[in-house]
Backbone bond lengths (Angstrom), bond angles and torsions (degrees), N, CA, C in turn:
res aa  C-N    CA-C-N  psi(-1)  N-CA   C-N-CA  omega(-1)  CA-C   N-CA-C  phi
1 M - - - 1.446 - - 1.522 111.93 -
2 S 1.315 118.40 11.27 1.456 120.69 -176.74 1.519 112.25 -69.71
3 N 1.323 118.88 -14.12 1.452 120.46 178.19 1.530 111.68 -96.92
4 V 1.350 115.60 21.37 1.463 121.52 178.50 1.519 108.68 -122.87
5 H 1.318 116.23 130.81 1.466 122.43 175.40 1.522 107.04 -93.18
6 Q 1.335 117.23 113.67 1.454 122.45 -176.70 1.524 110.97 -95.79
7 L 1.325 115.38 132.97 1.458 121.55 175.99 1.520 109.17 -124.33
8 E 1.320 115.95 146.44 1.451 122.65 174.34 1.515 107.85 -115.60
9 L 1.330 116.70 131.70 1.456 121.79 -178.16 1.525 109.81 -125.49
10 D 1.317 116.60 130.76 1.455 121.74 168.54 1.519 105.73 -92.93
11 V 1.316 116.44 127.97 1.462 121.15 -173.52 1.519 110.35 -133.76
12 L 1.333 115.79 155.62 1.447 119.62 171.41 1.518 108.58 -67.95
13 N 1.312 116.10 152.84 1.454 121.91 -176.43 1.531 110.14 -76.22
14 D 1.312 115.47 76.76 1.466 122.82 -179.42 1.525 106.71 -145.33
15 A 1.322 116.18 116.98 1.468 120.19 -175.19 1.528 112.87 -61.84
16 S 1.328 118.77 -20.31 1.472 120.12 179.50 1.521 111.78 -64.74
17 V 1.322 117.06 -18.13 1.460 119.60 179.25 1.528 110.36 -62.69
18 L 1.324 117.73 -30.64 1.467 120.46 178.80 1.520 110.97 -63.46
19 L 1.321 116.54 -43.89 1.466 120.18 177.77 1.522 110.81 -61.86
20 R 1.309 116.90 -40.74 1.469 120.75 179.52 1.530 110.95 -63.43
21 I 1.324 116.72 -43.31 1.466 121.12 179.74 1.522 110.96 -63.37
22 V 1.319 116.07 -48.72 1.460 120.52 -179.75 1.530 110.70 -62.53
23 S 1.328 117.06 -40.02 1.468 120.76 179.98 1.523 111.86 -63.17
24 V 1.329 117.55 -43.56 1.467 120.44 179.19 1.524 110.04 -62.21
25 C 1.325 116.26 -45.55 1.471 119.24 179.70 1.522 110.84 -61.00
26 H 1.315 116.69 -43.71 1.459 120.47 -179.86 1.531 111.58 -64.80
27 Q 1.330 116.98 -47.31 1.464 121.01 -178.52 1.519 111.94 -63.65
28 R 1.324 117.02 -33.21 1.466 121.28 -178.18 1.525 112.41 -94.61
29 R 1.333 116.57 5.42 1.465 123.95 175.86 1.526 113.72 63.62
30 Y 1.337 115.31 39.43 1.460 120.77 171.42 1.520 106.88 -101.42
31 R 1.319 116.74 121.37 1.461 121.62 -176.81 1.526 109.91 -81.99
32 I 1.327 116.75 119.83 1.458 122.19 178.63 1.525 108.95 -78.43
33 V 1.331 115.97 128.56 1.460 120.26 176.74 1.533 111.57 -110.81
34 S 1.336 116.97 -17.58 1.471 120.34 174.43 1.524 109.09 -157.39
35 L 1.335 114.34 149.33 1.464 121.03 178.95 1.525 107.59 -151.32
36 H 1.315 116.48 121.33 1.463 121.99 -179.09 1.524 108.06 -127.79
37 Y 1.335 116.78 129.70 1.459 122.49 -177.55 1.517 109.35 -124.47
38 E 1.328 116.88 129.06 1.460 122.58 177.36 1.513 109.54 -126.77
39 H 1.320 115.14 139.52 1.456 120.31 172.85 1.521 109.00 -158.73
40 S 1.312 115.86 160.17 1.457 121.72 175.09 1.516 107.73 -112.80
41 A 1.318 116.29 146.62 1.465 121.49 -173.72 1.530 113.48 -52.43
42 G 1.306 118.46 -44.61 1.460 120.09 -176.76 1.519 114.96 -96.77
43 A 1.307 117.32 -3.17 1.470 120.91 -175.53 1.526 110.78 -78.91
44 P 1.330 117.32 144.29 1.466 120.12 179.64 1.529 113.62 -78.23
45 A 1.332 117.23 -16.10 1.469 119.67 -176.47 1.521 110.77 -131.56
46 G 1.331 115.15 158.87 1.453 122.58 177.92 1.518 109.58 -131.39
47 Y 1.314 114.63 -170.60 1.462 120.73 -173.26 1.521 108.75 -143.06
48 V 1.321 116.65 135.79 1.459 122.15 176.98 1.517 108.31 -126.28
49 R 1.323 115.72 134.27 1.460 121.06 169.91 1.521 105.80 -113.37
50 L 1.322 115.54 122.68 1.456 122.42 -174.84 1.521 109.41 -119.96
51 G 1.311 116.15 131.02 1.455 121.72 174.41 1.516 109.11 -116.10
52 V 1.321 116.66 124.29 1.463 120.76 176.92 1.522 108.40 -119.56
53 E 1.303 115.18 153.25 1.453 120.76 -179.61 1.531 109.34 -59.64
54 A 1.307 116.14 127.32 1.461 121.09 179.44 1.523 109.48 -74.02
55 G 1.305 115.60 166.62 1.452 119.98 178.00 1.524 112.44 98.92
56 Q 1.325 116.31 -7.46 1.456 119.19 175.46 1.528 107.69 -73.34
57 P 1.317 117.49 144.93 1.462 118.61 178.64 1.528 111.07 -69.47
58 H 1.300 116.49 141.87 1.460 124.35 172.41 1.526 113.90 57.01
59 P 1.339 117.90 64.14 1.470 119.65 179.31 1.524 112.81 -61.34
60 E 1.344 117.13 -23.26 1.469 119.79 178.34 1.530 111.63 -65.31
61 R 1.319 116.71 -24.92 1.470 119.79 176.24 1.517 111.00 -66.42
62 L 1.326 116.53 -39.89 1.463 119.64 177.71 1.527 109.43 -61.28
63 E 1.318 116.78 -42.64 1.469 120.49 177.30 1.522 110.44 -58.42
64 M 1.321 117.78 -43.40 1.459 122.34 179.73 1.528 111.04 -63.98
65 W 1.345 116.64 -45.81 1.464 120.33 -179.29 1.524 110.90 -63.11
66 L 1.323 116.69 -42.19 1.462 119.87 179.28 1.527 111.48 -66.75
67 A 1.320 116.70 -39.40 1.468 120.69 -179.78 1.522 112.27 -64.37
68 S 1.313 117.31 -24.16 1.463 120.10 -179.13 1.531 113.15 -84.93
69 L 1.319 117.37 -3.70 1.459 120.81 -179.14 1.523 111.95 -73.02
70 V 1.333 114.74 147.30 1.457 120.47 171.92 1.522 107.23 -62.64
71 H 1.305 118.27 139.15 1.460 126.55 178.73 1.526 114.00 81.76
72 V 1.325 118.98 -5.76 1.468 120.07 175.72 1.523 108.14 -95.46
73 L 1.333 116.37 122.51 1.457 122.10 -177.19 1.520 112.68 -91.85
74 R 1.346 115.87 -37.89 1.469 119.77 -176.90 1.516 109.41 -158.81
75 V 1.330 115.75 144.55 1.475 122.63 176.65 1.520 107.41 -129.94
76 R 1.317 115.48 136.03 1.466 119.82 176.66 1.524 109.18 -149.20
77 A 1.312 115.08 150.17 1.467 119.74 174.76 1.519 107.19 -68.25
78 S 1.303 116.98 139.59 1.451 122.39 179.96 1.528 109.52 -63.87
79 P 1.331 117.91 136.62 1.477 119.58 175.72 1.524 111.54 -57.90
80 Q 1.326 117.32 -32.69 1.470 121.62 177.44 1.521 109.49 -61.76
81 A 1.335 117.35 -42.79 1.460 120.72 179.99 1.525 110.89 -65.61
82 A 1.322 116.69 -38.53 1.463 120.78 179.27 1.534 110.34 -65.21
83 A 1.331 116.69 -39.88 1.464 120.28 179.90 1.527 111.00 -66.54
84 E 1.330 116.80 -38.25 1.455 120.23 179.85 1.521 111.27 -69.60
85 A 1.334 117.68 -33.41 1.453 121.84 -179.11 1.530 110.75 -72.34
86 G 1.352 117.19 -31.56 1.447 120.99 -175.24 1.455 112.20 -86.77
């Protein structure tokens, strides 16, 4: 999995956030290789783990674009991805 850039996103509990995430990746030409969404029925927030193909220039830009989306609370590189890079 070393050729995958993993991101973790805290999101509001709204399924439309998935469409927004996928749309940003598609528009910015980041190829999604994995997408996992978790939420609880009564919880106000959910969790997304996103894997995009590594090797794209400036992965921090993708983090910035995703963080600016409605319903996205926080974006961070996965600690697993950081360990694999180091």
